[in-house]
VORO-953241 format. One line per 3 residues: number of its first residue (from 1); their letters; for each residue x, y, z of N, C-alpha, C. Coordinates in Angstrom, 3 decimals, always signed. Layout:
! VORO-953241
NUM = a = X,Y,Z,X,Y,Z,X,Y,Z; ... .
END
This chain:
! VORO-953241
1 = xxx = -6.712,-25.432,+8.833,-6.635,-24.075,+8.299,-5.979,-23.163,+9.332; -4.873,-22.527,+8.954,-4.182,-21.600,+9.841,-5.028,-20.350,+10.041; -5.136,-19.921,+11.296,-5.881,-18.697,+11.593,-5.040,-17.491,+11.170 .
4 = xxx = -5.518,-16.665,+10.257,-4.692,-15.565,+9.753,-4.219,-14.600,+10.833; -5.110,-14.180,+11.718,-4.714,-13.224,+12.751,-3.668,-13.820,+13.678; -3.839,-15.088,+14.046,-2.873,-15.751,+14.917,-1.522,-15.876,+14.221 .
7 = xxx = -1.545,-16.201,+12.926,-0.299,-16.318,+12.173,+0.430,-14.978,+12.129; -0.304,-13.894,+11.898,+0.318,-12.578,+11.856,+0.929,-12.233,+13.212; +0.173,-12.426,+14.286,+0.693,-12.096,+15.621,+1.923,-12.920,+15.975 .
10 = xxx = +1.910,-14.199,+15.617,+2.982,-15.106,+16.026,+4.268,-14.908,+15.232; +4.179,-14.263,+14.083,+5.343,-14.195,+13.204,+5.813,-12.779,+12.910; +5.322,-11.821,+13.677,+5.717,-10.429,+13.476,+5.953,-9.745,+14.816 .
13 = xxx = +6.490,-8.550,+14.737,+6.636,-7.678,+15.903,+6.032,-6.321,+15.561; +5.581,-5.616,+16.585,+5.101,-4.250,+16.363,+6.306,-3.342,+16.217; +6.515,-2.852,+15.002,+7.676,-2.036,+14.688,+7.234,-0.774,+13.957 .
16 = xxx = +8.067,+0.245,+14.026,+7.788,+1.498,+13.325,+8.582,+1.540,+12.027; +7.934,+1.738,+10.875,+8.684,+1.898,+9.626,+9.609,+3.105,+9.722; +10.808,+3.044,+9.157,+11.793,+4.119,+9.344,+11.311,+5.502,+8.926 .
19 = xxx = +10.580,+5.589,+7.819,+10.155,+6.901,+7.325,+8.883,+7.392,+8.001; +8.192,+6.499,+8.716,+6.917,+6.854,+9.353,+6.931,+6.363,+10.804; +7.781,+6.943,+11.634,+7.959,+6.406,+12.988,+6.746,+6.577,+13.891 .
22 = xxx = +5.787,+7.432,+13.503,+4.602,+7.619,+14.332,+3.569,+6.521,+14.156; +3.802,+5.604,+13.228,+2.897,+4.476,+12.996,+3.616,+3.174,+13.338; +2.904,+2.260,+14.005,+3.478,+0.946,+14.305,+2.701,-0.125,+13.558 .
25 = xxx = +3.441,-1.099,+13.050,+2.847,-2.160,+12.249,+3.376,-3.519,+12.698; +2.565,-4.556,+12.473,+3.048,-5.922,+12.657,+3.916,-6.277,+11.450; +5.232,-6.257,+11.647,+6.174,-6.467,+10.562,+7.104,-7.634,+10.877 .
28 = xxx = +7.629,-8.217,+9.819,+8.590,-9.312,+9.980,+9.944,-8.736,+10.364; +10.493,-9.237,+11.455,+11.818,-8.789,+11.878,+12.896,-9.446,+11.022; +12.686,-10.705,+10.672,+13.611,-11.427,+9.803,+12.864,-11.766,+8.510 .
31 = xxx = +13.126,-10.992,+7.479,+12.334,-11.060,+6.257,+12.357,-12.440,+5.604; +13.539,-12.983,+5.396,+13.628,-14.241,+4.672,+13.028,-15.394,+5.459; +13.183,-15.374,+6.785,+12.632,-16.455,+7.597,+11.117,-16.511,+7.464 .
34 = xxx = +10.447,-15.357,+7.525,+8.985,-15.361,+7.395,+8.575,-15.746,+5.982; +9.303,-15.244,+4.989,+8.964,-15.580,+3.595,+9.023,-17.096,+3.405; +10.099,-17.709,+3.909,+10.254,-19.156,+3.767,+9.188,-19.906,+4.555 .
37 = xxx = +8.888,-19.441,+5.757,+7.881,-20.107,+6.574,+6.511,-20.023,+5.918; +6.208,-18.869,+5.348,+4.921,-18.704,+4.685,+4.798,-19.656,+3.503; +5.878,-19.766,+2.730,+5.854,-20.682,+1.592,+5.645,-22.127,+2.044 .
40 = xxx = +6.303,-22.501,+3.152,+6.195,-23.874,+3.639,+4.800,-24.167,+4.183; +4.286,-23.283,+5.032,+3.038,-23.551,+5.742,+1.801,-23.220,+4.919; +1.916,-22.218,+4.059,+0.723,-21.731,+3.375,+0.769,-21.924,+1.870 .
43 = xxx = +1.926,-22.351,+1.347,+2.059,-22.491,-0.091,+1.040,-23.436,-0.693; +0.732,-24.504,+0.030,-0.227,-25.482,-0.484,-1.631,-24.901,-0.598; -1.873,-23.790,+0.116,-3.186,-23.161,+0.073,-3.297,-22.174,-1.084 .
46 = xxx = -2.200,-21.977,-1.810,-2.227,-21.090,-2.958,-2.314,-19.616,-2.611; -1.792,-19.235,-1.445,-1.871,-17.838,-1.025,-0.680,-17.036,-1.534; -0.849,-15.720,-1.691,+0.260,-14.877,-2.140,+1.373,-14.829,-1.089 .
49 = xxx = +2.572,-14.402,-1.486,+3.656,-14.198,-0.517,+3.247,-13.155,+0.523; +3.970,-13.083,+1.646,+3.565,-12.190,+2.753,+3.967,-10.740,+2.538; +3.453,-10.131,+1.472,+3.744,-8.719,+1.218,+3.295,-7.840,+2.382 .
52 = xxx = +2.287,-8.307,+3.109,+1.716,-7.556,+4.219,+2.684,-7.398,+5.394; +3.754,-8.162,+5.418,+4.655,-8.166,+6.573,+5.823,-7.207,+6.423; +5.800,-6.382,+5.381,+6.912,-5.482,+5.119,+6.396,-4.098,+4.760 .
55 = xxx = +7.139,-3.077,+5.200,+6.794,-1.688,+4.867,+7.572,-1.319,+3.608; +6.954,-1.553,+2.458,+7.618,-1.331,+1.187,+7.848,+0.165,+0.950; +8.860,+0.456,+0.137,+9.291,+1.842,-0.036,+8.175,+2.748,-0.546 .
58 = xxx = +7.420,+2.273,-1.544,+6.354,+3.110,-2.090,+5.302,+3.459,-1.064; +4.960,+2.492,-0.220,+3.984,+2.744,+0.835,+4.504,+3.698,+1.888; +5.768,+3.541,+2.273,+6.337,+4.457,+3.264,+6.341,+5.897,+2.754 .
61 = xxx = +6.761,+6.082,+1.510,+6.808,+7.439,+0.957,+5.417,+8.050,+0.856; +4.448,+7.258,+0.421,+3.086,+7.757,+0.276,+2.489,+8.086,+1.640; +2.738,+7.249,+2.637,+2.253,+7.524,+3.991,+2.872,+8.808,+4.543 .
64 = xxx = +4.182,+8.984,+4.332,+4.853,+10.194,+4.800,+4.254,+11.436,+4.145; +3.992,+11.343,+2.856,+3.414,+12.462,+2.111,+2.063,+12.857,+2.697; +1.212,+11.886,+2.976,-0.123,+12.182,+3.507,-0.048,+12.796,+4.901 .
67 = xxx = +0.816,+12.260,+5.747,+0.925,+12.791,+7.104,+1.487,+14.208,+7.112; +2.390,+14.497,+6.181,+2.976,+15.839,+6.114,+2.075,+16.845,+5.415; +1.125,+16.336,+4.629,+0.214,+17.216,+3.875,-1.227,+16.746,+4.089 .
70 = xxx = -1.739,+16.871,+5.306,-3.070,+16.325,+5.606,-4.182,+16.937,+4.769; -3.958,+18.116,+4.224,-4.985,+18.719,+3.367,-5.243,+17.881,+2.113; -4.311,+17.031,+1.765,-4.475,+16.161,+0.603,-5.620,+15.180,+0.775 .
73 = xxx = -5.865,+14.791,+2.016,-6.799,+13.696,+2.286,-7.919,+14.069,+3.246; -7.813,+15.215,+3.912,-8.792,+15.583,+4.937,-10.208,+15.613,+4.377; -11.119,+14.882,+5.019,-12.520,+14.850,+4.637,-12.846,+13.991,+3.434 .
76 = xxx = -11.857,+13.300,+2.872,-12.061,+12.536,+1.637,-12.471,+11.095,+1.915; -13.161,+10.498,+0.943,-13.357,+9.053,+0.942,-12.216,+8.460,+0.125; -11.572,+7.436,+0.678,-10.281,+6.986,+0.173,-10.302,+5.482,-0.074 .
79 = xxx = -9.702,+5.074,-1.183,-9.392,+3.673,-1.429,-7.888,+3.490,-1.328; -7.455,+2.589,-0.463,-6.060,+2.166,-0.406,-5.979,+0.835,-1.147; -5.550,+0.892,-2.406,-5.544,-0.283,-3.275,-4.333,-1.152,-2.986 .
82 = xxx = -4.546,-2.495,-2.968,-3.456,-3.436,-2.668,-2.746,-2.998,-1.395; -3.510,-2.940,-0.336,-3.120,-2.244,+0.891,-1.942,-2.865,+1.628; -1.729,-4.164,+1.479,-0.593,-4.795,+2.147,-0.740,-4.788,+3.653 .
85 = xxx = +0.118,-4.045,+4.327,+0.068,-3.926,+5.787,-0.994,-2.944,+6.258; -1.528,-2.141,+5.329,-2.460,-1.076,+5.706,-1.782,+0.229,+6.053; -0.467,+0.320,+5.868,+0.278,+1.520,+6.249,-0.298,+2.778,+5.623 .
88 = xxx = -0.542,+2.754,+4.322,-1.020,+3.963,+3.637,-2.430,+4.318,+4.096; -3.281,+3.313,+4.265,-4.628,+3.572,+4.752,-4.630,+4.145,+6.160; -3.753,+3.631,+7.017,-3.640,+4.150,+8.384,-3.192,+5.609,+8.350 .
91 = xxx = -2.215,+5.918,+7.506,-1.762,+7.305,+7.393,-2.893,+8.206,+6.907; -3.682,+7.734,+5.941,-4.809,+8.529,+5.448,-5.816,+8.796,+6.563; -6.118,+7.771,+7.342,-7.063,+7.942,+8.448,-6.528,+8.930,+9.476 .
94 = xxx = -5.261,+8.805,+9.803,-4.667,+9.718,+10.786,-4.589,+11.141,+10.263; -4.519,+11.298,+8.945,-4.450,+12.639,+8.358,-5.825,+13.276,+8.185; -6.897,+12.546,+8.526,-8.218,+13.160,+8.537,-9.188,+12.718,+7.472 .
97 = xxx = -8.912,+11.600,+6.787,-9.864,+11.100,+5.798,-11.204,+10.779,+6.451; -12.282,+11.009,+5.712,-13.618,+10.716,+6.251,-13.859,+9.213,+6.332; -13.364,+8.466,+5.340,-13.529,+7.013,+5.297,-12.398,+6.428,+4.471 .
100 = xxx = -11.843,+5.331,+4.959,-10.757,+4.673,+4.232,-11.133,+3.207,+4.031; -11.102,+2.782,+2.773,-11.337,+1.390,+2.423,-10.013,+0.776,+1.992; -9.579,-0.270,+2.696,-8.350,-0.977,+2.356,-8.717,-2.266,+1.626 .
103 = xxx = -8.214,-2.422,+0.415,-8.566,-3.569,-0.409,-7.387,-4.514,-0.554; -7.666,-5.807,-0.409,-6.635,-6.837,-0.550,-7.277,-8.132,-1.036; -6.456,-8.983,-1.664,-6.949,-10.283,-2.133,-6.568,-11.410,-1.181 .
106 = xxx = -5.827,-11.106,-0.133,-5.228,-12.098,+0.754,-5.832,-11.976,+2.154; -6.380,-13.068,+2.680,-6.971,-13.040,+4.022,-5.942,-12.706,+5.093; -4.689,-13.099,+4.880,-3.649,-12.802,+5.863,-3.321,-11.310,+5.853 .
109 = xxx = -3.327,-10.698,+4.690,-3.149,-9.252,+4.618,-4.293,-8.528,+5.316; -5.513,-8.981,+5.094,-6.659,-8.347,+5.748,-6.573,-8.487,+7.263; -6.104,-9.625,+7.743,-5.913,-9.803,+9.184,-4.846,-8.844,+9.702 .
112 = xxx = -3.756,-8.704,+8.948,-2.697,-7.781,+9.354,-3.201,-6.343,+9.379; -3.985,-5.958,+8.371,-4.525,-4.595,+8.333,-5.409,-4.333,+9.544; -6.257,-5.286,+9.885,-7.136,-5.111,+11.047,-6.325,-4.971,+12.336 .
115 = xxx = -5.299,-5.799,+12.505,-4.451,-5.707,+13.698,-3.692,-4.384,+13.717; -3.208,-3.956,+12.565,-2.451,-2.698,+12.507,-3.345,-1.488,+12.741; -4.576,-1.545,+12.238,-5.515,-0.453,+12.513,-5.775,-0.333,+14.008 .
118 = xxx = -5.979,-1.472,+14.667,-6.216,-1.461,+16.114,-4.999,-0.924,+16.861; -3.804,-1.312,+16.426,-2.584,-0.864,+17.094,-2.392,+0.638,+16.984; -2.987,+1.240,+15.948,-2.853,+2.683,+15.748,-4.131,+3.456,+16.036 .
121 = xxx = -5.126,+2.756,+16.591,-6.374,+3.386,+17.026,-7.067,+4.153,+15.909; -7.143,+3.538,+14.722,-7.879,+4.143,+13.614,-8.919,+3.145,+13.112; -9.956,+3.676,+12.477,-11.005,+2.834,+11.901,-10.798,+2.733,+10.394 .
124 = xxx = -10.704,+1.502,+9.904,-10.572,+1.244,+8.477,-11.645,+0.256,+8.048; -12.202,+0.449,+6.862,-13.073,-0.555,+6.261,-12.206,-1.485,+5.414; -12.590,-2.756,+5.361,-11.814,-3.746,+4.628,-12.645,-4.338,+3.496 .
127 = xxx = -11.979,-4.583,+2.362,-12.633,-5.225,+1.227,-11.738,-6.344,+0.729; -12.299,-7.557,+0.638,-11.528,-8.671,+0.102,-11.889,-8.860,-1.367; -10.874,-8.828,-2.228,-11.124,-9.060,-3.632,-10.354,-8.111,-4.520 .
130 = xxx = -10.425,-8.374,-5.806,-9.758,-7.575,-6.825,-10.705,-6.456,-7.251; -10.372,-5.226,-6.893,-11.251,-4.091,-7.181,-10.997,-3.448,-8.543; -10.029,-3.944,-9.280,-9.767,-3.360,-10.595,-11.018,-3.491,-11.462 .
133 = xxx = -11.436,-2.381,-12.034,-12.648,-2.340,-12.842,-13.848,-1.800,-12.093; -13.742,-1.709,-10.780,-14.848,-1.161,-9.982,-14.580,+0.296,-9.646; -15.638,+1.030,-9.401,-15.510,+2.433,-8.993,-16.676,+2.756,-8.078 .
136 = xxx = -16.360,+2.989,-6.817,-17.388,+3.296,-5.827,-17.418,+4.777,-5.484; -16.850,+5.594,-6.375,-16.943,+7.031,-6.196,-15.960,+7.626,-5.216; -14.840,+6.952,-4.975,-13.850,+7.476,-4.033,-13.336,+8.835,-4.494 .
139 = xxx = -13.047,+9.708,-3.522,-12.426,+10.993,-3.836,-10.947,+10.820,-4.169; -10.310,+9.863,-3.505,-8.862,+9.689,-3.606,-8.540,+8.207,-3.631; -7.706,+7.806,-4.584,-7.218,+6.435,-4.662,-5.717,+6.458,-4.413 .
142 = xxx = -5.261,+5.606,-3.510,-3.850,+5.532,-3.130,-3.276,+4.200,-3.592; -2.146,+4.270,-4.282,-1.529,+3.067,-4.846,-0.064,+3.044,-4.418; +0.251,+2.228,-3.450,+1.619,+2.145,-2.940,+2.358,+0.944,-3.485 .
145 = xxx = +3.347,+1.184,-4.326,+4.276,+0.130,-4.767,+3.567,-1.036,-5.451; +2.753,-0.755,-6.438,+1.971,-1.809,-7.097,+2.423,-2.125,-8.522; +3.420,-1.415,-9.022,+3.799,-1.604,-10.426,+5.046,-2.477,-10.560 .
148 = xxx = +5.052,-3.582,-9.836,+6.228,-4.452,-9.798,+6.158,-5.611,-10.786; +5.000,-5.827,-11.417,+4.915,-6.883,-12.423,+4.000,-6.424,-13.559; +4.331,-6.879,-14.769,+3.657,-6.360,-15.956,+2.171,-6.704,-16.028 .
151 = xxx = +1.758,-7.937,-15.742,+0.319,-8.224,-15.850,-0.538,-7.317,-14.974; -0.090,-7.061,-13.756,-0.841,-6.168,-12.877,-0.810,-4.741,-13.400; +0.364,-4.281,-13.814,+0.477,-2.910,-14.332,-0.410,-2.691,-15.548 .
154 = xxx = -0.475,-3.691,-16.427,-1.296,-3.562,-17.627,-2.785,-3.467,-17.310; -3.211,-4.080,-16.213,-4.610,-3.979,-15.804,-4.872,-2.694,-15.028; -3.897,-2.263,-14.255,-4.078,-1.074,-13.423,-4.241,+0.198,-14.244 .
157 = xxx = -3.408,+0.364,-15.268,-3.357,+1.646,-15.971,-4.699,+2.076,-16.563; -5.401,+1.243,-17.335,-6.687,+1.697,-17.886,-7.741,+1.936,-16.818; -7.703,+1.152,-15.749,-8.657,+1.377,-14.656,-8.408,+2.720,-13.984 .
160 = xxx = -7.141,+3.016,-13.685,-6.834,+4.295,-13.046,-7.127,+5.457,-13.981; -6.920,+5.261,-15.288,-7.323,+6.295,-16.248,-8.816,+6.599,-16.130; -9.617,+5.543,-16.021,-11.070,+5.726,-15.945,-11.479,+6.411,-14.649 .
163 = xxx = -10.882,+5.999,-13.552,-11.225,+6.591,-12.253,-10.795,+8.056,-12.209; -9.601,+8.346,-12.723,-9.154,+9.738,-12.774,-10.018,+10.551,-13.721; -10.448,+9.931,-14.805,-11.246,+10.639,-15.799,-12.574,+11.132,-15.280 .
166 = xxx = -13.143,+10.428,-14.286,-14.427,+10.908,-13.754,-14.219,+11.870,-12.574; -12.937,+12.149,-12.222,-12.683,+13.222,-11.271,-11.944,+12.859,-10.001; -11.638,+11.589,-9.781,-10.917,+11.208,-8.575,-9.451,+11.623,-8.660 .
169 = xxx = -8.855,+11.936,-7.524,-7.414,+12.125,-7.449,-6.773,+10.762,-7.186; -5.613,+10.534,-7.772,-4.894,+9.279,-7.594,-3.442,+9.604,-7.276; -2.950,+9.065,-6.166,-1.560,+9.235,-5.773,-0.868,+7.885,-5.768 .
172 = xxx = +0.341,+7.866,-6.280,+1.120,+6.641,-6.402,+2.447,+6.818,-5.679; +2.833,+5.827,-4.892,+4.171,+5.795,-4.312,+4.980,+4.729,-5.017; +6.164,+5.095,-5.543,+6.911,+4.127,-6.351,+8.418,+4.372,-6.250 .
175 = xxx = +9.203,+3.288,-6.014,+10.661,+3.408,-5.920,+11.385,+3.042,-7.210; +10.747,+3.268,-8.340,+11.384,+2.961,-9.606,+11.118,+1.559,-10.101; +9.932,+1.023,-9.831,+9.585,-0.309,-10.323,+9.527,-0.299,-11.853 .
178 = xxx = +9.781,-1.448,-12.431,+9.998,-1.554,-13.874,+8.788,-1.162,-14.707; +7.575,-1.366,-14.185,+6.391,-1.213,-15.016,+5.565,+0.024,-14.660; +6.187,+0.973,-13.988,+5.512,+2.237,-13.695,+5.282,+3.008,-14.997 .
181 = xxx = +4.038,+3.398,-15.307,+3.772,+4.156,-16.545,+4.087,+5.637,-16.347; +5.348,+5.975,-16.457,+5.820,+7.320,-16.116,+5.126,+8.406,-16.928; +4.737,+8.071,-18.151,+4.117,+9.070,-19.015,+2.757,+9.526,-18.504 .
184 = xxx = +2.181,+8.766,-17.563,+0.869,+9.117,-17.013,+0.974,+9.861,-15.685; +2.183,+10.162,-15.225,+2.379,+10.612,-13.857,+3.155,+11.920,-13.777; +2.865,+12.681,-12.704,+3.595,+13.897,-12.378,+4.176,+13.748,-10.979 .
187 = xxx = +5.476,+13.972,-10.850,+6.128,+13.816,-9.542,+5.749,+14.954,-8.609; +5.396,+14.590,-7.369,+5.069,+15.581,-6.343,+6.166,+15.714,-5.294; +6.823,+14.605,-4.948,+7.880,+14.640,-3.942,+8.768,+13.418,-4.108 .
190 = xxx = +9.965,+13.495,-3.532,+10.919,+12.384,-3.566,+11.451,+12.152,-2.165; +11.575,+10.880,-1.796,+11.988,+10.498,-0.450,+13.085,+9.433,-0.523; +13.997,+9.469,+0.430,+14.993,+8.409,+0.589,+14.489,+7.475,+1.676 .
193 = xxx = +14.151,+6.251,+1.292,+13.450,+5.341,+2.196,+14.341,+4.163,+2.574; +14.644,+3.997,+3.873,+15.355,+2.791,+4.315,+14.455,+1.569,+4.144; +15.021,+0.490,+3.605,+14.231,-0.706,+3.315,+14.987,-1.955,+3.767 .
196 = xxx = +14.307,-3.092,+3.660,+14.887,-4.372,+4.031,+15.824,-4.841,+2.927; +17.109,-4.906,+3.225,+18.100,-5.251,+2.199,+17.878,-6.649,+1.632; +17.313,-7.538,+2.425,+17.085,-8.906,+1.956,+16.073,-8.967,+0.821 .
199 = xxx = +15.223,-7.934,+0.698,+14.156,-7.950,-0.309,+14.351,-6.930,-1.418; +15.313,-6.030,-1.259,+15.524,-4.979,-2.239,+16.973,-5.002,-2.721; +17.280,-4.170,-3.728,+18.622,-4.159,-4.286,+19.530,-3.117,-3.648 .
202 = xxx = +19.030,-2.405,-2.646,+19.837,-1.422,-1.916,+19.191,-1.181,-0.564; +19.925,-0.573,+0.346,+19.399,-0.304,+1.684,+18.550,+0.959,+1.726; +18.741,+1.838,+0.774,+17.966,+3.076,+0.662,+17.371,+3.128,-0.744 .
205 = xxx = +16.066,+3.316,-0.825,+15.401,+3.416,-2.124,+14.916,+4.851,-2.344; +15.353,+5.435,-3.447,+14.849,+6.748,-3.838,+13.432,+6.540,-4.364; +12.485,+7.145,-3.688,+11.076,+6.815,-3.931,+10.271,+8.076,-4.178 .
208 = xxx = +9.480,+8.046,-5.237,+8.670,+9.205,-5.605,+7.217,+9.025,-5.178; +6.591,+10.139,-4.854,+5.135,+10.214,-4.771,+4.687,+10.980,-5.999; +3.755,+10.387,-6.735,+3.348,+10.932,-8.031,+1.831,+11.044,-8.122 .
211 = xxx = +1.391,+11.980,-8.914,-0.032,+12.155,-9.178,-0.357,+11.594,-10.555; -1.402,+10.767,-10.617,-1.880,+10.222,-11.894,-2.582,+11.340,-12.653; -2.119,+11.639,-13.838,-2.696,+12.747,-14.598,-3.849,+12.266,-15.470 .
214 = xxx = -4.801,+13.139,-15.669,-5.915,+12.841,-16.568,-5.442,+12.990,-18.017; -6.095,+12.311,-18.926,-5.663,+12.310,-20.327,-5.539,+13.719,-20.876; -6.465,+14.599,-20.505,-6.464,+15.951,-21.048,-5.244,+16.759,-20.558 .
217 = xxx = -4.629,+16.310,-19.462,-3.481,+17.039,-18.902,-2.157,+16.582,-19.496; -2.164,+15.498,-20.245,-0.916,+14.963,-20.775,-0.533,+15.640,-22.079; +0.746,+15.824,-22.231,+1.237,+16.465,-23.451,+1.427,+15.435,-24.547 .
END
């Protein structure tokens, strides 16, 4: 069994995402090489691809938004859903959140989040598992770049409706993924985010930060 923390350290470098230079993360310097290595070494274990090794556009934009507008998160209890590298959760903690829970289904992602939290001197709580359908009373739910496939999007939307309906704020970072439910969202800001060309269709992704609207607010 490969040690997740050792694998993350051995296959990444501490780098600053372009849009959030004040945060450093264990990221893949050569995207395709790590993706291929992960498939070779860990594919037999049935683990997800190494999403945790990249600063995706939606996460970068959402992190930038929180750092520039700390009043959005100050004093709040926060869920960073599908946290990946932990970038958004780290930004929330640095912006003054009272507590940040980073949720992931992948042990390697959780190892990366723990290493990245330490590298940025912030405290994050970690949760392993699929939190869709659960509600622990968070003040703010952060969703960075999660609407990239239909099965996940179809499960996310009713859950986020329910969480927003009982009063939580929900912020989404998205670079125009195919399954974003635009009719449920209000744009708050737009960012031009440099990304890894090997994994995206352009070097700069126009990325929105959006607020999930409650049913009563929709026209």
